[in-house]
N, C-alpha and C positions, 0 to 999 in steps of 0.2 A: 735280509734286516727286517725285524720285526717292526711292526708300527708302535709309534709312542703315543701314549694319552696319559692326561691326569685325572686322579681320582679324589674326591674329597675326603677327610679322615673318617667321615660317620660313613660313605660309602665302602672304603677299604676296611674297615672294622666290621661292618655287616658280612662283607664277602668272607673276610678271616673267620667268621664267627662259624661260616657255613664248612669250612674244611673238615673233612672227616676220611676214614678210609677208601669210600666209594671217589670223593672227590678231594685228591690230595693237595691238588694246587688252586689258585685263585683260577686261573685260565679253564680247568675243569670245572669250577663253581658256574661259572658265566655259561660253560658251554651246557651244563646240566640245564641252568636255567631258560636258555633259549629253546632248548630241546622240547621243552613241556609245554603244555597249556598254562603252566603258572608265568612264563615269560611275560603275558599281558597281564599278569597281577604285581611283578615286581615293584615294589615300591610300596606297594600297600601294607599298613602295619599290621593287620591280621593276617595276610600272608606270610610276613616277615617271621612273626611268631610261629606258624606252623613249620618252618624251614628252620629254626633254632635248633642248637643243640640239645636244649632242655625240652622241649617238645618230642624231636625225635629219641629221644633217650626214653620216652616211653613205652612202655613194652605191652601193655594190655588195651584192648579197647577201651574197658571201663576208664583206667586212668586217662586216656585220650580223649575220650568223651567228657570228663568232668574237667580236663585241662581246657579245651575249647570252650567249654560253657563257664570257666573261671575268666577265660580271656574276653569273651564277649560280655559278659556282665562289667567287666572294668573298663572296656572301651564303650559300650552302650548301655549304661546303665540304666537311666530312664526307658529308653526302650525294653530292656531286658524285664523290668520290673513290671511293664504294661504286658508284655507278653503272658506273662507267667498269671498277671489278673484276669486277662480274657480267657483262659481255660473254663471250658464249658462241659467236660466231659465228667462222667462220673470217678473214672480212675484218673488220679491227678499223677502227672508226669514232673510236675515240679511244682514246689511250695514252700512255704515260710517255716515249714518244722517237719521232723522226720514223721510225727504224728500225721501231719496233714496228707503226706504223700502215701504214709502206708496204710489210711482210714479204711481204703476200698477193700482190703483183702487181707487176711493174715499171714498170708505168703510174700507179700510186697516187702521189698528190700530197698533201704535207701541210704544214699550218703550225701553228706555237706558239698556243696560246690566250693572247692577251695576261695579263700577272699571275698567270702560273699555272705549273706544270711539266708540264704536259699538251699534248699534239698534237691535231688533228682533221684527220680525211681532208677536202679539199677538192674532189676532182674527181667530185663527186657533183651530182645534178641536185636542183632547187629542193625538189620533192617529198620527195625522200629528207633533206633537210635540215630540211623541216618535221616529217618523222616521228620523226626522231631529236631535235627540239626536245621535241614533242608527249610522248614516251616519257621524256625527262629530268624536264619539268616534273611529270608525273603522278608519278613515283618520288619527286620531292621533297616533293608533297602539292599541289600547286597546284588550283585548281578549273578548270572548264571553261571559264569566261569568260576567265581568264589564257591558258589554252591555247590558244581559237581568237584571241584579241587577238596574241599571240606569234608563230602561224603566220601570220597577215596581215602581217607586219613581213617576212617572206620572199618577195618578188615579189607581194606583195597589195596592193601601195599604186596 
């Protein structure tokens, strides 16, 4: 006989939202969470976003990068704004406009970060995207486990 336990509606809903071909049962979702470094991140809203069907459906590093930036902006708006304002490099990796991001080079490409007023440079390689996510996460105050997890989401799959 299997052990019985109760889950809140919210927890059950969260587990059900993670069902997919790789994890077709709630039990397999739980096993997957416990078998990864994500086990210690369970319960964090940003981690939950990275495990959502919406995020996992994104196919390109560029789309994942913008989605992560958008969620960080949503969750940590003032810190996000301060991080962008603190940039002191000639090349702007984030900015208040496309022109601001593209001003350093005619070859720069920028896209708007969804649900924000900010723009991000896009013609950077995956290691640079990972490096800037790392800097932003540390600036906001995330621990090493979250930083490592998020960096793996850019071509670490």
